[in-house]
C-alpha positions as CSV (number, residue, x, y, z in Angstrom):
1,M,-19.6,9.2,-81.5
2,K,-21.3,7.0,-78.8
3,K,-18.0,5.0,-78.4
4,L,-16.1,8.2,-77.7
5,L,-18.7,9.3,-75.1
6,W,-18.4,6.0,-73.3
7,I,-14.6,6.2,-73.3
8,A,-14.8,9.7,-71.8
9,I,-17.2,8.6,-69.1
10,L,-15.1,5.6,-68.2
11,A,-11.9,7.7,-68.1
12,V,-13.5,10.2,-65.7
13,A,-15.0,7.5,-63.5
14,C,-11.7,5.6,-63.3
15,S,-9.6,8.7,-62.5
16,K,-11.9,9.7,-59.7
17,A,-12.3,6.3,-57.9
18,P,-9.0,6.2,-56.0
19,S,-9.2,9.9,-54.9
20,E,-12.5,9.3,-53.3
21,K,-10.7,7.0,-50.9
22,V,-8.1,9.5,-49.9
23,L,-9.5,10.8,-46.6
24,A,-8.7,13.8,-44.3
25,P,-7.7,12.8,-40.8
26,A,-11.2,13.0,-39.2
27,A,-12.9,11.0,-42.0
28,F,-10.0,8.5,-42.0
29,E,-10.4,7.9,-38.3
30,S,-14.2,7.6,-38.3
31,N,-14.3,5.4,-41.4
32,Y,-11.6,3.1,-39.9
33,K,-13.5,2.8,-36.6
34,S,-16.8,2.1,-38.3
35,T,-15.5,-0.4,-40.9
36,P,-15.8,-4.0,-39.6
37,N,-12.5,-6.0,-39.8
38,A,-10.5,-3.0,-41.0
39,I,-6.8,-3.1,-40.8
40,L,-4.7,0.0,-40.1
41,L,-1.5,-0.2,-42.0
42,D,1.6,2.0,-41.5
43,V,4.0,1.7,-44.4
44,R,6.9,3.8,-42.9
45,T,10.3,2.5,-41.9
46,E,10.8,1.0,-38.5
47,E,12.8,4.1,-37.5
48,E,9.9,6.3,-38.4
49,V,7.4,4.1,-36.5
50,A,9.7,4.2,-33.4
51,N,9.1,7.9,-33.3
52,G,5.3,7.4,-33.0
53,K,2.4,5.7,-34.8
54,I,-1.3,5.6,-34.8
55,S,-2.6,3.2,-32.2
56,E,-3.4,-0.3,-33.5
57,A,-1.4,0.2,-36.7
58,K,0.4,-2.8,-38.3
59,N,3.7,-2.0,-39.9
60,I,4.7,-3.3,-43.3
61,V,7.6,-1.1,-44.7
62,Y,7.0,0.2,-48.2
63,D,10.1,-0.7,-50.2
64,D,11.1,-2.5,-53.4
65,A,9.9,-5.8,-51.9
66,F,6.6,-4.5,-50.6
67,A,4.4,-6.6,-52.9
68,T,6.1,-9.8,-51.7
69,K,5.3,-8.9,-48.1
70,L,1.5,-9.1,-48.5
71,D,1.0,-12.8,-48.5
72,S,0.0,-12.9,-44.8
73,L,-2.3,-9.8,-45.1
74,P,-6.0,-10.8,-45.0
75,K,-8.3,-9.5,-47.7
76,Q,-10.0,-7.0,-45.4
77,P,-10.4,-3.2,-45.8
78,L,-7.1,-1.4,-45.4
79,F,-6.5,2.1,-44.0
80,V,-3.0,3.0,-45.1
81,Y,-0.7,5.9,-44.1
82,C,2.9,7.0,-44.2
83,G,4.8,10.2,-43.4
84,S,3.2,12.5,-45.9
85,G,1.1,10.5,-48.2
86,I,3.5,9.7,-51.0
87,R,4.6,6.2,-50.1
88,S,1.1,5.2,-48.9
89,A,-0.3,6.3,-52.4
90,K,2.3,4.0,-54.0
91,A,1.5,1.2,-51.6
92,A,-2.2,1.7,-52.1
93,A,-1.8,1.3,-55.8
94,I,-0.1,-2.1,-55.3
95,L,-2.7,-3.2,-52.8
96,R,-5.6,-2.3,-55.1
97,E,-4.0,-4.3,-57.9
98,K,-4.0,-7.2,-55.5
99,G,-7.7,-6.8,-54.8
100,Y,-7.7,-5.0,-51.5
101,E,-10.2,-2.2,-50.7
102,V,-7.8,0.7,-49.6
103,F,-8.4,4.0,-47.9
104,E,-5.5,6.5,-47.7
105,L,-4.7,9.1,-45.0
106,E,-4.4,12.4,-46.9
107,G,-1.1,14.0,-46.0
108,G,0.0,11.1,-43.9
109,I,0.8,11.1,-40.2
110,K,2.1,14.7,-40.6
111,N,-1.5,15.8,-41.4
112,W,-2.8,13.5,-38.6
113,K,-0.6,15.2,-36.0
114,A,-1.5,18.7,-37.4
115,A,-5.2,17.8,-36.9
116,G,-4.5,17.0,-33.2
117,K,-5.0,13.3,-33.5
118,P,-3.2,11.0,-31.0
119,V,0.0,9.2,-31.8
120,N,1.6,6.5,-29.6
């Protein structure tokens, strides 16, 4: 019985951990600005980035080769976004597996723009 209780507790804790790092635009911006050495990472295509990005964002396109592109990325906190949050969630999972601390922008740049946040 105790063993089942611990398994249930661990399952709940593990399932909630990543969602606590999915942040609405205002929280994403303030946490990024207040986190020392944080890196802002845009995982959209170059064509999407050409239509506007969040200032200071570094672009690494999320694709089948994404995991191999991370060698030069320092192990610093990452704030990741894409167009709507789908690709950034996939990228965040890979980044977390590689040992990065990752925060995701809820709803991607679409949500960012809707919140009236600036785009370059």
